[in-house]
N, C-alpha and C positions, 0 to 999 in steps of 0.2 A: 494526531495522537489523541483523539477523543475516545474515552473509554466506551467500549461497546459490550452489550449483552445481547447475544443472538444477532438477528438480522438488522442492519442499520435502517433507520427510517428514511423516507424520501428527503426530509429536511436535513438529516445528517449527511446524506449523500451529496445534496446540493452544497452544503457548507464545506464539505471536504473537497469537492470539485472546484469550488470557487477559491479555496485556499491554495490548491495546486495551481490554478490559473494565476493567482496573485504572485506566487513565487516565480512562475515563468515570465510574467510581465516584468518583474523586477530584474530578472536576468537577461531577458531578450528584448524587451520593449514590446509595445503593442503590435507593431507591424510584423515582427518575427515570432510572435506567439501563435502557433497553429493549433487548431482544434484537435488535430490528430495527436499532437504532443501532449495536450491535456488528457486526452483519452488514454494514451499509452501509459502515462504516469499514474492516472487514476485507476487503471485496470478495467476500463469500460471501452465499449466500441465508440467510434466517432459518431455513429448513428444514435447511440444511446445518449451521448452528450448533447447532440443536436435535438433530440426529442425533449430534453429538459430546457435547453437554451437554443432558440430557433436559429441563431447564427453567431458568428464570432463576435460581432459587435455587442450583441446582448449578453454574451458570456463575459466579455471584458467589462462592460458596464456594470454587470452584477458583481463581479469580483472587486472592482474598485469601490462600488457602493458598500459591499460587505466590509472591506477593510476600513473605510471611513466610519461606518456605523460602529464597528467594534472599538475603534479608537474613541469615538464620541461617548460610548457607554462607559469606558474606562475614565474619561475626563469627568463625566457627570458624577461618578462615584467619588472622585477626589476633590471636586470643587467645594464640597461642603466643609472641607478641612481647611482651617486658616493657613496662610503661607508660613513656611518654616519647616523645621525638621519633621513634624508629624505629617505634613502634606507631602514632603519628599518621600517619606516612608510609604505612604499610601500610593503615590505615583509609581514608585519602584515596584511595589507588589503588583499593582494592576498591569504594568507593562511586562513584568516578568511572567506573570500568569498567561497573558496573551501570547507572548513570544514562545513560551514553552509548549503551549497547546496548539498554536497556529503558526507553524514555520513560514507559511506563505505570507501571513500578516507581517511577521518579523522582517522578512526580506523586502516586502513592499514598503513597510514603514521606514526601514533603513534607506531605501531608495528615495523616499520622500525628501531626504536631505542630501542625497548624493547624485541623483540622476541629472545628467546634462545631455540627454539625447535630443534628437531633432523632432521626435514625436511629442505628443501632448501629455504623456503620462506624468511628467514632472509637474506641470500646471494642474493636472487633475488630482494630484496628491497633496496640493497645498493645504487642504483642510486637515489632512492627517498630520502634516508637519506643524500646523498651527495648534492643533489639539495636544500634540505631544509636548510642545513648548509650554502651552497653557497649564498642563498638568503640574509643571514645576514653577508656575507663576510668572512665566515670561510671555509677554505680548509680542507676537511676531512682527507686528507693525512698528513697534517701538523697542525692538530688541537691543538697539544701541544704548538705551537707557539702563540696561542691565549690564553689570560689570563684565568685562571680558573674562575674568576668572570664572564667574558663575556660568556664563554661556559655555565656556570650555568644559567645566565640570559636568554640566547637564548633558552636553553632547557626548562626553566621554562615558558617562554612566549609561546613557541610552545605547551607544555603540557597543559597549562591553556586554550589556544584557542581550542585545540582538545577536551579536556574534556568538556568545556563549550558548544561547538557546539553540542556535542552529547546529551546534555540535552534538546534541543529544538525540540519538536515533530512536530510543524507545521511551514509552511513557514512564517506565520504572526508573530509568536513568535520569529523566527530566525531573521527576518527583524528588529523587535523592539529591539532585544538583540544586534545586531551588534555593535552599538556604545559602549556598556558596555564591550563587549568582546574585542574590540580594546583597550579600556582604560586599561583593566586588562593586556593585552599583553604589552602595552606601559609602564605601571608601572613596570611590571616584568623586562623589559629591563633597567629600571633605568633612564628613561628620565623624564625631568621635565615638558615638555609641554604635552597637551592632544590632 
């Protein structure tokens, strides 16, 4: 859902292809994500995808790396804000913006918490899960030190944002929905202000 004027740049094409790949990995796993499926969903030929990414492994690696990098950029933006409601608001905004513009990221980030497959995608997504929790001030290694209520609220807020974001098919509807998505996340965190 990246806004476009004219022909997309090579970088925009790569970003979109990798986002599509991320979504397919989240739904199918690495083993069952085929280059042809990526090509079909992206509207390119398989040869065109392989001209950009030499094989399935490099495509998968790049998609997982992009998802991790996008999450880490969001985390870097919120870590400057002290823990508390203001940091929660910044984390919600960053996650919502990513989820609304990058549906593949939303699916893969959600999978970072839910995948229990035999392939290694769950392990490879640990940095994403770690960064998402850190955005809300939770250290994944010591999550038990965080109250069960807080962990439930953060999980609920993130899950609601990801699921809501995936229901908007157009950029216009996602833009209109943003304040509502943020409100749902804010409410899930248990904060009184909107």
